[in-house]
C-alpha positions as CSV (number, residue, x, y, z in Angstrom):
1,M,-58.7,153.5,-22.1
2,K,-57.7,149.9,-22.5
3,Y,-57.1,149.7,-26.2
4,A,-56.9,153.4,-27.2
5,V,-55.0,155.1,-24.4
6,S,-52.1,153.1,-23.1
7,P,-51.2,149.9,-24.9
8,H,-47.8,150.8,-26.4
9,E,-47.2,147.2,-27.5
10,N,-50.4,147.0,-29.6
11,I,-49.7,150.3,-31.3
12,S,-46.2,149.4,-32.1
13,N,-47.3,146.1,-33.6
14,I,-50.0,147.7,-35.8
15,A,-47.7,150.4,-37.0
16,G,-45.0,147.8,-37.8
17,N,-47.2,145.2,-39.5
18,N,-49.3,147.5,-41.7
19,S,-47.0,150.4,-42.7
20,D,-43.4,151.2,-43.5
21,C,-43.3,153.7,-40.6
22,P,-41.3,152.4,-37.6
23,P,-42.8,153.5,-34.3
24,V,-41.1,156.5,-32.8
25,V,-39.8,155.6,-29.3
26,L,-38.8,158.3,-26.8
27,P,-36.7,157.6,-23.7
28,E,-38.8,157.2,-20.6
29,E,-36.6,159.7,-18.9
30,I,-38.0,162.4,-21.1
31,F,-41.6,161.6,-20.0
32,F,-40.6,161.4,-16.4
33,T,-38.8,164.7,-16.4
34,I,-41.6,166.5,-18.2
35,S,-44.2,164.9,-15.9
36,M,-42.3,165.9,-12.8
37,A,-42.0,169.5,-14.0
38,G,-45.7,169.6,-14.8
39,V,-46.7,168.4,-11.3
40,L,-44.3,170.9,-9.5
41,E,-45.3,173.9,-11.7
42,N,-49.0,173.4,-11.2
43,L,-48.6,172.7,-7.5
44,I,-46.9,176.1,-7.2
45,I,-49.9,177.7,-8.9
46,L,-52.3,176.0,-6.4
47,L,-50.1,177.1,-3.5
48,A,-49.9,180.7,-4.8
49,V,-53.7,180.9,-5.0
50,I,-54.2,179.3,-1.5
51,R,-51.6,181.7,0.1
52,N,-52.8,184.9,-1.5
53,K,-56.4,185.7,-0.7
54,S,-56.5,188.4,-3.4
55,L,-56.1,185.6,-6.0
56,Q,-59.1,183.7,-4.6
57,S,-61.5,185.0,-7.3
58,P,-63.7,183.0,-9.7
59,M,-61.2,183.4,-12.5
60,Y,-58.3,182.0,-10.5
61,L,-60.4,179.2,-9.0
62,F,-61.2,178.1,-12.5
63,I,-57.5,178.3,-13.4
64,C,-56.8,176.1,-10.3
65,S,-59.2,173.6,-11.7
66,L,-57.3,173.6,-15.0
67,A,-54.0,173.2,-13.0
68,V,-55.5,170.2,-11.2
69,S,-56.4,168.7,-14.6
70,D,-52.8,169.3,-15.8
71,M,-51.4,167.7,-12.6
72,L,-53.6,164.6,-13.2
73,G,-52.2,164.3,-16.7
74,S,-48.6,164.4,-15.4
75,L,-49.3,162.1,-12.4
76,Y,-50.8,159.6,-14.9
77,K,-47.5,159.1,-16.6
78,I,-45.5,159.0,-13.4
79,L,-47.6,156.3,-11.9
80,E,-47.6,154.4,-15.1
81,N,-43.8,154.4,-15.1
82,V,-43.8,153.3,-11.4
83,L,-46.2,150.4,-12.2
84,I,-44.1,149.3,-15.1
85,M,-40.9,149.4,-13.0
86,L,-42.5,147.4,-10.2
87,R,-43.7,144.8,-12.8
88,D,-40.3,144.5,-14.3
89,M,-38.7,144.1,-10.9
90,G,-41.1,141.2,-10.1
91,Y,-43.1,143.0,-7.3
92,V,-46.3,143.1,-9.4
93,K,-47.7,140.0,-11.2
94,P,-48.1,140.7,-14.9
95,R,-51.8,140.9,-15.9
96,G,-52.7,140.2,-12.3
97,S,-55.6,141.7,-10.4
98,F,-53.4,144.4,-8.8
99,E,-52.0,145.5,-12.1
100,T,-55.4,145.5,-13.7
101,T,-56.9,147.6,-10.9
102,A,-54.0,150.0,-10.9
103,D,-54.1,150.3,-14.6
104,D,-57.9,151.2,-14.4
105,I,-57.1,153.9,-11.8
106,I,-54.3,155.3,-13.9
107,D,-56.5,155.4,-17.0
108,C,-59.2,157.2,-15.0
109,M,-56.7,159.8,-14.1
110,F,-55.8,160.3,-17.8
111,V,-59.5,160.6,-18.8
112,L,-60.1,163.0,-15.9
113,S,-57.2,165.1,-17.1
114,L,-58.8,165.6,-20.5
115,L,-62.4,166.0,-19.2
116,G,-61.2,168.4,-16.4
117,S,-59.3,170.5,-18.9
118,I,-62.3,170.7,-21.3
119,F,-64.8,171.7,-18.6
120,S,-62.3,174.1,-16.9
121,L,-61.6,175.9,-20.2
122,S,-65.3,176.1,-20.9
123,A,-65.9,177.5,-17.4
124,I,-63.1,180.1,-17.9
125,A,-64.7,181.1,-21.3
126,A,-68.1,181.5,-19.7
127,D,-66.6,183.5,-16.8
128,R,-64.8,185.9,-19.3
129,Y,-68.1,186.3,-21.2
130,V,-69.8,187.4,-18.0
131,T,-66.9,189.7,-17.1
132,I,-66.9,191.5,-20.4
133,F,-70.7,191.9,-21.1
134,H,-72.1,191.9,-17.6
135,A,-69.3,193.8,-15.9
136,L,-71.5,195.7,-13.5
137,Q,-73.4,192.6,-12.3
138,Y,-70.3,190.3,-12.4
139,H,-69.7,190.1,-8.7
140,S,-73.4,189.4,-8.0
141,I,-73.5,186.7,-10.7
142,M,-70.1,185.0,-10.1
143,T,-70.0,184.8,-6.4
144,L,-67.4,182.7,-4.6
145,H,-70.0,180.3,-3.3
146,R,-71.5,179.9,-6.8
147,T,-68.0,179.3,-8.3
148,I,-67.3,176.5,-5.8
149,L,-70.6,175.0,-6.5
150,I,-69.9,175.0,-10.3
151,L,-66.5,173.4,-9.7
152,A,-68.1,170.7,-7.5
153,V,-70.7,169.9,-10.2
154,V,-68.0,169.9,-12.9
155,W,-65.7,167.5,-11.1
156,T,-68.5,165.2,-10.1
157,I,-69.5,165.0,-13.8
158,C,-65.9,164.5,-14.8
159,T,-65.3,161.7,-12.2
160,G,-68.5,159.8,-13.1
161,S,-67.9,160.2,-16.8
162,G,-64.2,159.2,-16.4
163,V,-65.0,156.0,-14.5
164,A,-67.8,155.1,-17.1
165,M,-65.4,155.6,-20.0
166,V,-62.7,153.4,-18.5
167,V,-65.2,150.6,-17.6
168,F,-66.8,150.6,-21.0
169,S,-63.6,151.5,-22.9
170,H,-63.8,148.5,-25.2
171,H,-67.1,149.8,-26.8
172,V,-66.9,152.0,-29.9
173,P,-69.6,154.4,-28.6
174,T,-67.5,155.1,-25.6
175,V,-64.5,156.0,-27.7
176,V,-66.7,158.2,-29.9
177,A,-68.1,160.0,-26.8
178,F,-64.5,160.4,-25.5
179,A,-63.3,162.0,-28.8
180,S,-66.4,164.0,-29.4
181,L,-66.0,166.0,-26.2
182,F,-63.0,167.8,-27.7
183,P,-64.8,169.3,-30.7
184,L,-67.9,170.0,-28.6
185,M,-65.8,172.2,-26.3
186,L,-64.4,174.0,-29.3
187,V,-67.9,174.6,-30.7
188,F,-69.1,176.0,-27.3
189,I,-66.2,178.4,-26.9
190,L,-66.3,179.4,-30.6
191,C,-70.0,180.2,-30.1
192,L,-69.2,182.4,-27.1
193,Y,-66.4,184.1,-29.1
194,M,-68.7,184.8,-32.0
195,H,-71.4,186.2,-29.7
196,M,-68.8,188.3,-28.0
197,F,-67.6,189.6,-31.4
198,L,-71.1,190.5,-32.5
199,L,-71.9,192.2,-29.3
200,A,-68.6,194.0,-29.3
201,R,-69.4,195.5,-32.7
202,S,-72.7,196.8,-31.4
203,H,-71.4,197.9,-28.1
204,A,-68.0,199.3,-29.1
205,R,-68.1,202.2,-26.7
206,K,-69.1,200.1,-23.7
207,I,-66.3,197.6,-24.5
208,S,-63.7,200.4,-24.8
209,V,-64.3,201.6,-21.2
210,L,-64.1,198.2,-19.6
211,P,-61.1,197.5,-17.3
212,R,-58.1,196.4,-19.3
213,A,-57.9,193.3,-17.0
214,N,-61.2,192.0,-18.4
215,M,-60.0,192.0,-21.9
216,K,-56.6,190.6,-20.8
217,G,-58.4,187.6,-19.3
218,A,-60.0,186.9,-22.7
219,V,-56.7,187.0,-24.4
220,T,-55.2,184.6,-21.8
221,L,-58.1,182.2,-22.4
222,T,-57.4,182.3,-26.2
223,I,-53.7,181.4,-25.6
224,L,-54.6,178.6,-23.2
225,L,-57.1,177.2,-25.7
226,G,-54.6,177.4,-28.5
227,V,-52.0,175.5,-26.5
228,F,-54.6,172.9,-25.4
229,I,-55.7,172.2,-29.0
230,F,-52.1,171.9,-30.2
231,C,-51.2,169.5,-27.4
232,W,-54.3,167.3,-27.3
233,A,-55.6,167.2,-30.9
234,P,-53.0,164.8,-32.2
235,F,-53.9,162.3,-29.4
236,V,-57.6,162.6,-30.0
237,L,-57.0,161.9,-33.7
238,H,-54.9,158.9,-32.7
239,V,-57.8,157.5,-30.6
240,L,-60.2,157.8,-33.6
241,L,-57.8,156.2,-36.0
242,M,-57.0,153.4,-33.5
243,T,-60.8,152.7,-33.4
244,F,-61.9,153.0,-37.0
245,C,-58.9,152.2,-39.2
246,P,-56.3,150.3,-37.2
247,N,-55.3,148.2,-40.2
248,N,-55.0,151.0,-42.7
249,P,-51.3,151.6,-43.5
250,Y,-51.8,155.4,-43.5
251,C,-53.5,155.3,-40.1
252,A,-50.9,152.9,-38.8
253,C,-48.2,155.3,-40.0
254,Y,-49.7,158.2,-38.0
255,M,-50.1,155.9,-35.0
256,S,-46.4,155.2,-35.0
257,L,-46.2,158.8,-33.5
258,F,-48.1,157.7,-30.4
259,Q,-45.3,158.5,-27.9
260,V,-44.7,161.9,-29.6
261,N,-48.4,162.7,-29.1
262,G,-48.2,161.5,-25.5
263,M,-45.2,163.9,-24.9
264,L,-47.3,166.8,-26.3
265,I,-49.9,166.1,-23.7
266,M,-47.3,166.2,-20.9
267,C,-45.9,169.5,-22.3
268,N,-49.4,171.0,-22.0
269,A,-49.1,170.7,-18.2
270,V,-45.7,172.4,-18.3
271,I,-46.7,175.3,-20.6
272,D,-49.9,176.4,-18.9
273,P,-48.3,177.7,-15.7
274,F,-45.9,179.8,-17.7
275,I,-48.9,181.3,-19.5
276,Y,-50.5,182.1,-16.1
277,A,-47.4,183.8,-14.8
278,F,-46.7,185.7,-18.0
279,R,-50.2,187.1,-18.2
280,S,-50.7,187.9,-14.5
281,A,-48.6,190.4,-12.8
282,E,-50.3,189.6,-9.5
283,L,-49.4,186.0,-9.8
284,R,-45.8,186.8,-10.6
285,D,-45.7,189.0,-7.5
286,T,-47.1,186.2,-5.4
287,F,-44.3,183.9,-6.7
288,K,-41.7,186.4,-5.6
289,K,-43.2,186.7,-2.1
290,M,-43.3,182.9,-1.9
291,I,-39.6,182.7,-2.8
292,S,-38.6,185.4,-0.4
293,C,-41.0,184.0,2.3
294,N,-42.9,187.3,2.7
295,R,-46.3,187.3,4.3
296,Y,-49.5,188.3,2.7
297,Q,-51.9,190.9,3.9
């Protein structure tokens, strides 16, 4: 978003003029390395699910959606660095039409990364809820066709919302809407968790006989959600402070950590694939077969 997502120069000036906190500047090599790792790791996840038909279930398709979101977040930074490099070399006219259009596309990718992650985590939460409390009807409720339809609707909404947020990024309501999606997702998943907890207390015996994999998926979701909050919350707070108190010295001091907050977002894309692999023996086995070039049944 034009004034809240990417303007390093503006943030540095605000932090420098209104607080005693110098902006924390990280080497671009760190961002590039983390971003490349995020793209490659999530690409491996996608290839594993494509190659192994036994992984092509609703749960793993939603995980693939989350992996695509993480890849967009990493690609955003890579393309931004490439654009800056081309501008510095004189191939792109500063503030020209090409740079403006490219910047809009890159910003769309960034917003899509956040929206895609929010909706994917929400979809995984709903899927785990159905798995635990409607285990016998799960395969009739969450069919492959229905899962693909859900993902198509989700990404259509994300794309439309992402474009709208970038086009109207200078308007305060747009920034508020952007930032409010984060707590709304948390409220939705928290409500599911509370409902699951209450039902679990009244159906303790039924829960105890559920397949261990069903409960393991819920634990995996909890870990993914915790990592997502840790990596994205500082940036969402930055957006709000940038909008509502840019001249406050305390706000400016926090905004001096902009690049650190950006690095946390990049780290989210690197951490998530390790969580998938650590929590899924079948996914680890698929990786081993991919490395040894074994065929799948």
